[in-house]
SEMI-719837 format. One record per residue (C-alpha): residue in one letter; x, y, z. Coordinates in steps of 0.1 Angstrom, whole numbers, padded with zeros to 4 digits, always signed. Example, Ala and Ser with C-alpha at 12.3 -4.5 7.8 and 13.67 -1.06 7.14 Angstrom:
BEGIN
A+0123-0045+0078S+0137-0011+0071
This chain:
BEGIN
X+0435+0081-0647X+0442+0049-0667X+0470+0031-0652X+0467+0002-0677X+0470+0026-0705X+0501+0043-0690X+0518+0012-0682X+0515+0002-0719X+0527+0034-0731X+0559+0036-0711X+0567-0002-0718X+0566+0004-0754X+0593+0027-0756X+0628+0017-0766X+0644+0039-0740X+0640+0043-0699X+0611+0064-0690X+0590+0067-0657X+0559+0084-0643X+0549+0097-0611X+0514+0107-0596X+0509+0130-0568X+0474+0141-0551X+0477+0163-0521X+0450+0175-0497X+0463+0200-0470X+0448+0222-0442X+0465+0247-0420X+0447+0262-0390X+0464+0286-0366X+0463+0318-0346X+0488+0345-0347X+0487+0373-0324X+0450+0370-0318X+0442+0366-0356X+0428+0335-0369X+0440+0317-0399X+0425+0289-0420X+0432+0274-0453X+0428+0244-0473X+0440+0231-0504X+0443+0204-0530X+0465+0197-0560X+0473+0167-0584X+0493+0161-0610X+0519+0140-0631X+0555+0142-0642X+0572+0121-0668X+0609+0116-0673X+0629+0100-0704X+0666+0089-0705X+0683+0091-0738X+0719+0097-0749X+0729+0104-0715X+0704+0131-0711X+0672+0137-0693X+0639+0150-0703X+0613+0163-0677X+0577+0174-0679X+0552+0178-0659X+0514+0189-0658X+0477+0176-0652X+0471+0138-0655X+0450+0145-0684X+0482+0156-0704X+0502+0122-0701X+0508+0115-0738X+0517+0152-0743X+0541+0151-0715X+0557+0120-0724X+0563+0131-0758X+0577+0164-0746X+0600+0145-0723X+0613+0123-0752X+0619+0152-0773X+0638+0171-0746X+0661+0139-0739X+0666+0131-0774X+0677+0167-0782X+0705+0165-0755X+0739+0149-0754X+0748+0145-0718X+0771+0124-0697X+0744+0113-0670X+0742+0077-0665X+0710+0058-0651X+0713+0019-0643X+0682+0001-0645X+0683-0025-0622X+0649-0041-0620X+0658-0065-0589X+0660-0035-0568X+0626-0021-0577X+0602-0024-0550X+0564-0033-0552X+0543-0018-0523X+0511-0007-0520X+0504+0008-0487X+0475+0030-0475X+0465+0048-0443X+0432+0053-0428X+0428+0090-0416X+0396+0109-0409X+0403+0146-0409X+0395+0166-0377X+0364+0186-0379X+0377+0223-0388X+0356+0237-0359X+0372+0214-0334X+0409+0224-0348X+0401+0261-0343X+0389+0255-0308X+0422+0233-0300X+0443+0262-0314X+0425+0289-0291X+0433+0269-0260X+0468+0260-0273X+0471+0298-0279X+0459+0306-0243X+0482+0282-0231X+0514+0304-0241X+0498+0338-0223X+0521+0355-0201X+0526+0395-0192X+0561+0391-0206X+0553+0375-0240X+0542+0400-0266X+0538+0379-0295X+0522+0342-0302X+0517+0319-0328X+0504+0284-0331X+0498+0268-0362X+0487+0233-0369X+0488+0215-0406X+0476+0183-0420X+0489+0169-0453X+0474+0136-0470X+0491+0123-0500X+0484+0095-0527X+0514+0087-0551X+0519+0064-0578X+0551+0054-0596X+0553+0035-0628X+0583+0030-0652X+0592+0012-0686X+0606-0018-0667X+0572-0026-0652X+0573-0012-0618X+0541-0003-0603X+0540+0011-0568X+0514+0031-0549X+0511+0045-0514X+0492+0069-0493X+0509+0091-0465X+0498+0114-0437X+0519+0142-0421X+0507+0161-0390X+0528+0192-0380X+0526+0218-0355X+0547+0249-0345X+0545+0273-0316X+0562+0305-0312X+0564+0329-0284X+0583+0362-0285X+0590+0379-0251X+0603+0413-0240X+0617+0423-0204X+0632+0457-0204X+0656+0458-0235X+0658+0421-0240X+0638+0404-0266X+0638+0364-0270X+0618+0338-0288X+0607+0303-0279X+0597+0276-0303X+0585+0243-0303X+0573+0218-0330X+0557+0182-0329X+0548+0160-0355X+0533+0129-0363X+0523+0104-0390X+0491+0089-0373X+0471+0114-0351X+0466+0145-0332X+0477+0142-0295X+0462+0165-0272X+0485+0160-0245X+0517+0164-0268X+0503+0198-0284X+0496+0214-0249X+0534+0203-0240X+0545+0217-0267X+0529+0250-0262X+0540+0251-0227X+0577+0244-0237X+0576+0273-0263X+0564+0295-0233X+0590+0282-0210X+0620+0286-0234X+0609+0321-0243X+0606+0332-0206X+0637+0314-0196X+0657+0330-0222X+0647+0366-0212X+0664+0360-0175X+0695+0344-0192X+0729+0358-0192X+0750+0366-0223X+0773+0336-0236X+0809+0332-0227X+0834+0327-0255X+0862+0303-0260X+0865+0266-0259X+0845+0245-0235X+0835+0207-0230X+0798+0209-0247X+0772+0183-0241X+0746+0184-0268X+0712+0173-0264X+0691+0150-0285X+0679+0178-0309X+0712+0195-0314X+0730+0162-0316X+0704+0152-0345X+0709+0187-0361X+0747+0181-0364X+0740+0144-0377X+0716+0160-0404X+0733+0193-0413X+0769+0189-0409X+0772+0150-0417X+0742+0141-0437X+0744+0167-0461X+0782+0160-0468X+0771+0124-0473X+0745+0131-0501X+0759+0113-0533X+0754+0142-0556X+0775+0164-0534X+0800+0136-0534X+0797+0133-0573X+0801+0171-0579X+0830+0174-0558X+0813+0197-0530X+0816+0175-0500X+0847+0177-0476X+0841+0138-0472X+0846+0129-0508X+0874+0104-0512X+0875+0093-0474X+0852+0064-0476X+0868+0041-0455X+0888+0062-0435X+0885+0070-0398X+0871+0104-0396X+0859+0105-0360X+0856+0091-0327X+0851+0051-0325X+0821+0062-0300X+0802+0078-0332X+0778+0057-0356X+0754+0074-0378X+0727+0062-0398X+0701+0075-0424X+0670+0054-0427X+0635+0056-0442X+0626+0025-0426X+0622+0036-0390X+0586+0027-0383X+0563+0057-0379X+0591+0084-0380X+0585+0118-0402X+0609+0108-0426X+0600+0076-0435X+0589+0062-0465X+0584+0025-0483X+0598+0038-0517X+0615+0067-0532X+0607+0089-0562X+0627+0064-0586X+0606+0036-0574X+0637+0022-0552X+0628+0006-0519X+0642+0032-0493X+0669+0013-0474X+0686+0023-0443X+0721+0037-0449X+0753+0032-0425X+0768+0068-0431X+0796+0064-0402X+0804+0032-0382X+0826+0035-0350X+0839+0065-0367X+0847+0050-0400X+0831+0068-0431X+0809+0039-0445X+0783+0051-0469X+0766+0077-0489X+0731+0086-0498X+0722+0078-0535X+0697+0084-0564X+0704+0058-0589X+0724+0082-0610X+0745+0092-0583X+0752+0056-0572X+0761+0044-0608X+0785+0072-0612X+0807+0063-0580X+0803+0027-0586X+0779+0019-0557X+0742+0005-0553X+0712+0028-0552X+0697+0030-0519X+0665+0047-0523X+0672+0083-0514X+0658+0101-0545X+0630+0125-0534X+0609+0153-0549X+0585+0175-0531X+0559+0177-0557X+0550+0162-0594X+0566+0195-0608X+0602+0191-0600X+0625+0160-0604X+0640+0137-0576X+0671+0147-0558X+0692+0131-0533X+0676+0135-0499X+0678+0124-0464X+0653+0108-0444X+0655+0100-0408X+0692+0109-0396X+0705+0100-0364X+0733+0090-0341X+0731+0055-0327X+0728+0053-0290X+0758+0043-0266X+0766+0033-0231X+0763+0065-0207X+0735+0079-0188X+0729+0115-0194X+0740+0122-0157X+0774+0107-0166X+0778+0132-0196X+0773+0161-0176X+0796+0151-0150X+0825+0176-0159X+0841+0202-0141X+0833+0230-0164X+0813+0228-0196X+0780+0239-0214X+0749+0221-0219X+0734+0231-0252X+0696+0223-0261X+0678+0227-0294X+0688+0247-0325X+0676+0281-0336X+0693+0285-0368X+0728+0279-0384X+0747+0273-0415X+0771+0242-0427X+0796+0246-0458X+0799+0211-0470X+0829+0223-0490X+0851+0232-0463X+0832+0214-0434X+0827+0244-0414X+0795+0249-0395X+0777+0272-0369X+0746+0265-0352X+0728+0287-0327X+0713+0272-0296X+0678+0275-0283X+0690+0270-0247X+0724+0266-0230X+0734+0262-0196X+0766+0264-0178X+0778+0233-0160X+0801+0235-0129X+0814+0202-0111X+0790+0180-0127X+0759+0206-0118X+0737+0225-0143X+0737+0263-0135X+0730+0296-0148X+0712+0298-0182X+0730+0317-0211X+0712+0330-0243X+0722+0335-0279X+0751+0309-0276X+0765+0297-0309X+0786+0266-0313X+0812+0263-0344X+0839+0239-0356X+0844+0216-0384X+0827+0184-0393X+0856+0162-0390X+0873+0178-0360X+0841+0177-0339X+0834+0140-0348X+0869+0133-0334X+0862+0151-0303X+0832+0132-0292X+0840+0113-0259X+0809+0100-0246X+0775+0091-0261X+0742+0085-0241X+0721+0057-0240X+0689+0078-0247X+0672+0085-0278X+0648+0107-0295X+0639+0118-0333X+0626+0152-0338X+0604+0156-0369X+0612+0187-0394X+0616+0197-0428X+0649+0201-0448X+0654+0226-0477X+0674+0218-0507X+0676+0232-0544X+0642+0249-0537X+0625+0218-0525X+0613+0211-0489X+0611+0176-0476X+0598+0160-0444X+0624+0145-0422X+0636+0138-0386X+0665+0136-0369X+0680+0131-0336X+0698+0105-0315X+0713+0105-0278X+0728+0131-0262X+0766+0135-0269X+0795+0154-0253X+0823+0169-0274X+0855+0174-0255X+0866+0209-0269X+0841+0229-0289X+0842+0268-0297X+0813+0287-0284X+0804+0323-0285
């Protein structure tokens, strides 16, 4: 791939155009119900965008087809008459070049590790088990007609553990995940396997959930899920631009407790959702979504930022070279507070909720429902009996207003987020938080 030739071709055009290159090598090794799985893959390709007359042209394919793809993108853009707006702000274009040094584990060693991890989850009540380890190493490059040239490499290591158990007529699942940007950690992997097993067996002996309004304490993971799923998606600039977010028109207003501050930042060192620049060549910047209960910011692509009269903050991301970048989150979290976790649990009657096992959010109405992975009744500040299959429901703004205590602990959980058919690496988390009143069932 001749970078100099590509740069000259882009800069010669009288309109804005950009170029992305992505090379990915991946490997997944696992065991499901005793059957081993192992697959490896590699792909590389490019995409080209052109912007003319308020319209975008997008084309993707192999690197050898660059000139053909540039012509196709130009033709598609020139044939449309749209109302898109794209500000070119050269001062905001970043120019980092970063690399990672990673030596892939030998396949046989990973298979041996998988077998040991699989055995770690064995129990007479567990009927199904699965362990999966995935590696993804990527090299990407970005160039545009304004002269930007950015390159970096990144590594994603991700593991998922699943147990399905049965005790009489009761069937329950236990899950745990772990991820890293650096290396496999044996202790963390075995701890994750044991956690999946513990959650599964604990849920088998738990009672059905109560229903009604309770004081609810959310652990780091569920607090992060709320920050990401409920608040983060509602703060995405394209949702604001399209009128599909309940937070549209509320910037600068008090929408929650003054104890709540929420950020989305791709700058968190080593976090699963971090990156140095987005897929429009903008530096990834931390964005303060909510500050002491006041709605402060949104996540933007260059286009959504310009449409709303705001500055881009580097949140346009694309899963592969074959799709255009869209507004996405990175690492979304609640800022830590002043309380020890024991203080949050010190309530007469309440429920302690841990982890998330599915749910849904409607950003238009603000309604959400999350299913807890684990839950425990609280009586006089003491954790009591576990309950299973518990869900929490509410609206984004009402829940933000009901937060009456925020813990001084902090944890980010790695994962993946889907939007418009694209899946991106992210993380979310924060401290424990206490919600004064929340519906459960």
